[in-house]
Rosetta silent file (secondary structure, phi, psi, omega in degrees, C-alpha in Angstrom):
SEQUENCE: MLAPPNAGSEAAERLGRSGLFRALLGPNLSLLGTAPQHLPRCLGPLPTVAELGIIAGNCSVNPLASIWVPKPNDGPVSVAATHLAGETTHRTVPASHAGILFHSATARAVSTFLRTGRFD
SCORE:     score description
SCORE:     0.000 S_00000001
   1 L     0.000  140.728  178.546    0.004   -0.001   -0.010 S_00000001
   2 E  -112.375  112.836  179.628    1.248    3.440   -0.877 S_00000001
   3 L    51.453   44.102 -178.271    0.321    6.388    1.511 S_00000001
   4 L   -75.926  134.284  173.419   -3.023    4.788    2.437 S_00000001
   5 L   -82.496   63.164 -173.964   -5.257    6.733    4.843 S_00000001
   6 L   -62.363  -25.716  173.067   -6.043    3.575    6.769 S_00000001
   7 L  -107.634   14.426 -176.635   -7.091    5.556    9.809 S_00000001
   8 L    90.233  175.163 -179.220   -8.515    8.438    7.823 S_00000001
   9 L  -133.344  125.849  178.611   -7.179   11.830    7.025 S_00000001
  10 H   -66.880  -31.506  175.913   -7.644   14.955    9.055 S_00000001
  11 H   -63.799  -47.180  179.379   -7.121   17.039    5.937 S_00000001
  12 H   -63.420  -36.381 -179.891   -9.853   15.191    4.055 S_00000001
  13 H   -64.238  -44.657 -177.485  -12.198   15.529    7.033 S_00000001
  14 H   -68.520  -51.784 -177.094  -11.634   19.328    7.170 S_00000001
  15 H   -66.726  -29.740 -177.131  -11.651   19.940    3.439 S_00000001
  16 L   -69.022  -15.243  174.893  -14.712   17.614    3.007 S_00000001
  17 L   -81.560  -11.026 -177.094  -16.836   20.181    4.940 S_00000001
  18 L   -96.254  126.065  178.490  -16.233   22.832    2.309 S_00000001
  19 H   -59.235  -36.409 -176.112  -18.596   22.855   -0.669 S_00000001
  20 H   -65.282  -51.046 -178.169  -15.792   24.333   -2.842 S_00000001
  21 H   -71.156  -33.057  175.474  -13.402   21.424   -2.127 S_00000001
  22 H   -63.818  -36.058  178.794  -16.134   18.815   -2.429 S_00000001
  23 H   -69.408  -40.193 -177.963  -16.900   20.289   -5.885 S_00000001
  24 H   -72.588  -44.521 -168.822  -13.178   20.271   -6.814 S_00000001
  25 H  -105.928   -5.275  177.292  -12.157   16.921   -5.353 S_00000001
  26 L    97.892  166.411 -176.454  -15.424   15.000   -5.499 S_00000001
  27 H   -71.008  -20.486 -175.990  -17.956   13.719   -2.995 S_00000001
  28 H   -75.735  -17.211  177.840  -15.805   10.878   -1.612 S_00000001
  29 H   -51.037  -47.516 -179.545  -13.475   13.432    0.028 S_00000001
  30 H   -69.953  -10.317  176.766  -15.821   13.718    3.027 S_00000001
  31 H   -87.105   -7.222 -176.712  -15.859   10.008    3.460 S_00000001
  32 L   -97.201   20.874 -179.940  -12.108    9.829    4.178 S_00000001
  33 L   -73.230 -170.246 -176.839  -12.161   11.468    7.551 S_00000001
  34 L  -106.680    1.032 -179.638  -11.110   10.030   10.885 S_00000001
  35 L   -73.013  157.374 -175.738  -14.503    9.690   12.582 S_00000001
  36 L   -60.710  -26.453 -176.008  -15.815    6.128   13.331 S_00000001
  37 L   -88.471   -5.302  177.310  -18.552    6.467   10.642 S_00000001
  38 L   -76.807  156.331 -175.192  -15.997    7.415    7.899 S_00000001
  39 H   -51.808  -46.656 -178.705  -14.961    4.804    5.377 S_00000001
  40 H   -62.133  -30.066 -178.626  -11.431    3.998    6.621 S_00000001
  41 H   -80.723  -16.039 -174.932  -12.776    3.255   10.064 S_00000001
  42 H   -98.982   -6.257 -174.259  -15.584    1.044    8.722 S_00000001
  43 L   -75.835  -21.950  178.180  -13.623   -1.405    6.621 S_00000001
  44 L    82.152  179.842 -176.250  -12.668   -3.807    9.377 S_00000001
  45 L   -72.668  152.270  175.033   -9.555   -5.904    9.631 S_00000001
  46 L   -81.147  132.601  178.138   -7.631   -6.970    6.645 S_00000001
  47 L   -56.384  139.873 -177.371   -7.518  -10.732    5.902 S_00000001
  48 L  -101.559   59.794 -179.396   -4.084  -12.054    6.785 S_00000001
  49 L   -96.128   -9.353 -174.317   -3.652  -14.342    3.720 S_00000001
  50 L  -155.259  168.884  173.996   -0.479  -12.614    2.408 S_00000001
  51 L   -69.267  143.511 -179.483    2.258  -10.201    3.441 S_00000001
  52 L  -125.032  117.368  177.656    1.181   -6.614    3.695 S_00000001
  53 E  -113.835  136.879 -178.951    3.691   -3.810    3.174 S_00000001
  54 E  -127.194  128.812  179.372    2.826   -0.179    3.664 S_00000001
  55 E  -113.330  127.768 -179.537    4.930    2.783    2.502 S_00000001
  56 E  -116.534  148.991  173.518    4.250    6.230    3.940 S_00000001
  57 E   -96.817  152.167  175.334    5.586    9.624    2.973 S_00000001
  58 L  -129.351   24.784  179.499    6.876   12.204    5.456 S_00000001
  59 L  -128.255  111.884 -179.258    7.384   15.349    3.358 S_00000001
  60 L   -91.376  140.240  169.609    4.471   17.696    2.843 S_00000001
  61 L  -108.497    1.435 -179.545    4.317   20.264    0.097 S_00000001
  62 L  -109.968  104.317 -174.019    0.978   21.577    1.314 S_00000001
  63 H   -70.300  -26.476 -179.886    1.422   23.990    4.249 S_00000001
  64 H   -72.151  -45.767  179.940   -2.293   24.154    5.081 S_00000001
  65 H   -65.566  -35.782  178.316   -2.728   20.368    5.323 S_00000001
  66 H   -65.707  -20.649  177.894    0.419   20.076    7.402 S_00000001
  67 H   -75.322  -36.028 -176.571   -1.137   22.345    9.989 S_00000001
  68 H   -83.322  -27.557 -168.507   -4.163   20.035   10.292 S_00000001
  69 L  -103.788  129.260  177.382   -2.419   16.706   10.079 S_00000001
  70 L   -52.713  142.118  178.087   -0.179   15.271   12.858 S_00000001
  71 L   -87.358  149.243   -4.206    3.507   15.175   12.053 S_00000001
  72 L   -76.534  152.623 -179.895    5.224   13.434   10.393 S_00000001
  73 E  -147.838  169.248  177.686    2.906   13.490    7.390 S_00000001
  74 L  -105.292   11.724 -172.302    2.901   13.528    3.615 S_00000001
  75 L   116.094  -90.736 -179.532    0.388   16.427    3.552 S_00000001
  76 L   -82.042  -12.300 -176.244   -3.022   14.832    3.832 S_00000001
  77 L  -128.672  127.579  174.840   -2.050   11.648    5.600 S_00000001
  78 E   -77.130  155.555  177.851   -0.019   11.227    8.781 S_00000001
  79 L   -60.186  -42.356 -177.796    2.448    8.422    8.979 S_00000001
  80 H   -62.734  -29.731 -178.273    0.672    7.086   12.002 S_00000001
  81 H   -78.186   -7.106  178.520   -2.633    6.909   10.073 S_00000001
  82 H   -82.403  -24.469 -178.057   -1.049    4.641    7.429 S_00000001
  83 L   -62.014  150.357  179.565   -0.553    1.725    9.827 S_00000001
  84 L  -140.689  135.769  174.208   -2.918   -1.266    9.672 S_00000001
  85 L   -56.326  135.394  179.543   -3.390   -4.154   11.993 S_00000001
  86 L    91.380   -3.410  178.425   -1.771   -7.202   10.427 S_00000001
  87 L   -61.620  143.109  179.828    0.800   -5.273    8.410 S_00000001
  88 L   -83.074  -47.228 -173.113    3.997   -7.294    7.784 S_00000001
  89 E  -148.876  155.783 -174.646    6.332   -4.379    7.257 S_00000001
  90 E  -140.665  137.026  178.556    6.142   -0.587    7.219 S_00000001
  91 E  -137.377  143.718  176.278    8.546    1.943    5.597 S_00000001
  92 E  -115.072  128.044  178.626    8.652    5.738    5.562 S_00000001
  93 E  -116.375  153.687 -177.974   10.151    7.606    2.581 S_00000001
  94 L   -81.359   78.335 -178.614   10.977   11.304    2.192 S_00000001
  95 L  -147.638  160.085  176.430    8.110   12.076   -0.217 S_00000001
  96 L   -88.115  174.887 -174.156    4.821   13.904   -0.404 S_00000001
  97 L   -57.811  -43.695  179.687    1.434   12.147   -0.853 S_00000001
  98 L   -82.683  -36.846 -176.389    1.533   12.417   -4.631 S_00000001
  99 H   -71.747  -12.280  179.464    5.319   12.301   -4.971 S_00000001
 100 H   -62.159  -29.741  179.312    5.581    8.947   -3.267 S_00000001
 101 H   -67.664  -23.478 -175.469    4.651    7.318   -6.528 S_00000001
 102 H  -111.974    6.427 -177.884    7.717    8.710   -8.274 S_00000001
 103 L   -79.118  133.875 -179.556   10.277    8.477   -5.460 S_00000001
 104 H   -64.841  -31.532  177.350   13.257    6.162   -6.108 S_00000001
 105 H   -65.948  -32.100  178.506   13.127    4.947   -2.431 S_00000001
 106 H   -68.430  -43.246 -179.057    9.527    3.794   -3.058 S_00000001
 107 H   -60.772  -43.627  179.906   10.651    1.837   -6.134 S_00000001
 108 H   -66.292  -42.672  177.797   13.463    0.172   -4.228 S_00000001
 109 H   -62.332  -45.987 -178.826   11.210   -0.701   -1.271 S_00000001
 110 H   -62.353  -42.969  178.162    8.546   -2.173   -3.512 S_00000001
 111 H   -59.766  -45.922  176.155   11.128   -4.199   -5.376 S_00000001
 112 H   -63.494  -39.736 -178.423   12.643   -5.551   -2.152 S_00000001
 113 H   -66.348  -43.876  179.146    9.152   -6.349   -0.825 S_00000001
 114 H   -60.907  -30.945 -178.756    8.188   -8.253   -3.952 S_00000001
 115 H   -85.611  -37.194 -170.126   11.292  -10.379   -3.689 S_00000001
 116 H  -121.572  -11.133 -176.903   11.378  -10.950    0.131 S_00000001
 117 L    79.145   12.047  179.093    8.016   -9.961    1.670 S_00000001
 118 L  -146.693  165.590  176.253    9.760   -7.234    3.685 S_00000001
 119 L   -95.541  -19.926 -178.366   11.266   -3.839    3.149 S_00000001
 120 L   -93.967    0.000    0.000   14.489   -4.447    5.021 S_00000001
């Protein structure tokens, strides 16, 4: 998983209250908050049938989101919110939420995970 809001996103919760941001980013934005009724909190445990690796970013390029989201974060998602019960391994890379897709550390971690089932 890359930068998943497994425990929700404080930035999505806050921006989801704004009609302007809902119009720009779509209606699902307000479903990605941190409250018990929001989607990330309603999914339940992940089946433990395979290794699960999660990569989180810790460099935000959005100063507003960084004010609302606990540090370290990638902007909209805190590193703490990416964890999931049953995860096999977790890695943090110096990337923003969108930038994590293009970061060389992400590519190396994914390659290692696919070969070994771990990031280390």
